[in-house]
N, C-alpha and C positions, 0 to 999 in steps of 0.2 A: 504494500500500500504506500502511495506517495504521501509524504507529510504535508500538512496544510502549510501554505505559504511557500511552496517549493519554487514557484516562479514569480518573477516581478518584471516590470517594464522599465527599461532604462530610457530616459528622455533627453539626457544631456550628460556631458562630462567636461570638467574644467581643470586647468592646472592650478587654480587658486581656490582655496576653501571659501574665501569671501564671495567670489563670483558664484560658486555653487549655492551658497546660502542665499544670495540675492535672487537667483533663479528660483530657488525653492519657494520663496515668498509668492511667486506667480502661480503656484500650484495649489492654492488653498482649497479648491473644489475636489481635489483628489484625496484618496485615503492612503494610509501607510506610506507617507513620503519619507524617504531617507536619503542620506548622503553617505556613500561608502568610499572609504579611502582605499586606493590600490596603487600599484607602481607600474609604470610603463617606461621602458628604456632607462631605468634607474631613477626616474623622477616621479614624485607623487602626482596622482590625479584623483579627482573627486567626482564620483559618478552619482548622478541624481536619478533616483528610481521611485516609481509609484506603484501602488497595488501590491497584493499578496494573493496568489492563486494556487490552488492545488490541481486545478483542471487546466491543462494546456490549451484546450479549445476555448475556454473562457478567457484565458490570458491573450490569445490571438485576437479574439473579438474586441476586447477592450483596447489592445494595442492599435488596432485599426482606427478606433475612435480617437484615441490619444494622438496618433499620427496626423489625422485629419485636422485636429485642433492645434497642435503644437508644431507640426512639421517633421518631427523626429520621434521615433519610438521603436524599440525592438525588445523582444523577450529575452530574459537571461534567467539562469537558475540562481535562486537566492542562496546566499552563503549562510 
């Protein structure tokens, strides 16, 4: 059984935490908004993600809606 919250939708990533935080403020209508720190090429990046889904079909459906509104969205497996 897939755990609840196994998928999320990434809507943006930034090299600056402050920029990610500023973008996050635009997402008030979404649930489960989070900023995840990662590293790319030895540099920190901050990924902005919304939603929490156990069903990949539901995640895809919501990702299409988010992409239509924000211009960018793709599904990732939640950490």
